Structures are given as C-alpha cells and as structure tokens.
N, C-alpha and C positions, 0 to 999 in steps of 0.2 A: 583739489588734490595737492596743488602746489602749496597752498597756504598750510595745509596739514603737514606736509614734509618740512616746510620752514619752521613751523611750530615745534615739531619733534626735534629739529636741529637745535633750536633755542633751548629746549628742555635738556637735551644731552649736553650742550655747552654749559648750561647752568649746573648740572650735576657734576660734570668733570671739574669745573672751576669752583666748586663748593659755593655756588650762588643759586641755591634751589629756588628761592623766591623769584629771581630773574627768569629761570627756566620755566617755572609754572606760569608766571605772568606772560612770558613770551608765547608759550603754547596757547594759553587762554585767548590772548589778543589775536593770534593768527587764526584760531578756530572762529573767533567772532568775525574777523575780516572775511574769511572764506564763506561763512554763513551769510554775511551781508552781500557778497557777490552772487551767491546762489539766489537769494531773495531778489536782488536788483535785476538779475538775469530774467526773472519771470515778469518784471514790470518795466523793463527798459530795453528798447530795441538795440541801443548802442552796446550795453553790457552783454546782452544775449549774443550779439554779433561778435564781441571780443571773446566770449567763452566758447562759442562753437566754430568760429573761424570759417564760416561758409560765405560770408558777405564780403565781396571784393572792396566795396566802398569803405566799410568799416576797417578792413585790413589796411587800406591806404591811409586812413586817418590815424590808425594805430602806428603805422611805420613813421608818419610825420611826427607824431607825438614822441615816439621813441628817439627819433633823430634830434628833436629839440632837447629832450632830457639828457641825451648823451653829450650834445654840444655844451649844454649848461655845466655838466660835470667836468668835461674836458677844460673848459675855460676856467672853472674854479680851481682845478688842479694846477693849471699853469700859473694862475695868479698866486695861489698859496705857495708854490714852489719859489716864485720870485720873491715873495715876502720872506720865506725862510732863508734864502741866499742873502737878501738885504740885511737880515738880522745876524749874519755871520754863521749861520748853521749850514749843514751839508745838504739841505733840500729834502731830507728823508721824512716821511715816506712818499712824498709827492713825486719824486722822480721815478720811483718804482711804479706808482699808479699811472703816470704818464707813459712810461715805457710799456706797461701792460696794455693800455688803450691803444697805443700806436701799433704794437704787434698784433693785437686783436683785429684792428682795422685792416692791416695788410693781409692777414690770413683770410678774413671774411671777403675782402675784395678779390683775392685770387680764387677762393673757393666758389664764390658766386659767378665770377667771370667764366670759369671752367664749366659750370653747370648750365649756363645760358648760352 
C-alpha cells in the first residue's frame, strides 16, 4: 500500500511539474517494487515479518537497520554541510536537513519516553 501511495505521489508530482514521463515511470517503478515485496513476502520469512509486523525478532532487526540507515544519512548530511561551508557557501540545504533530523530525534525521544 505504501508503494502505491508513493507511486501516486510521483505521478502527481510529474503531472504538476510537467514531467509526465517521470510521473509515469515513478508510478510504474513503485508498483513493481510493491509487487516484488508482496511476492517476496510469500517466499521469505524476513520480508513476511517486515510486512505483517508480528515477529518481535524481525522488528528488532528492522529497528537496527533503520538506526544504521538514519545514522548514515545523518553523517552524510553533516559532511556535506561542512563541504558546503568550506566552499564558501551557506550550507543550504544541509543545515535544514540536519535541523529536521535533530528536531525529529528530540520529538521522538520525548514521545517514546512518555509512552513507556
């Protein structure tokens, strides 16, 4: 379902931006990705666990993978910000992305702390 929503978002963005080919390609790509996940969910315990969210072990693996991906992006944003500053630029858009990541982290930290 998420892949379909993202694909529709690509299609709408392509139509609005007068890039119909991009929109159609994005929709087709996301439909193919979604179909691949549905197919893989029938043949892989890991993918099935990620899709139905009932297996605590798979959920912990997913949380660890999400943490790794998030830290990789955070480090990349910080490095790219420093490169932009070293080039004499204003650091945009990297300082906005870094601020968004920091605020998101604090909000999630407070929210999860209050829930547990």
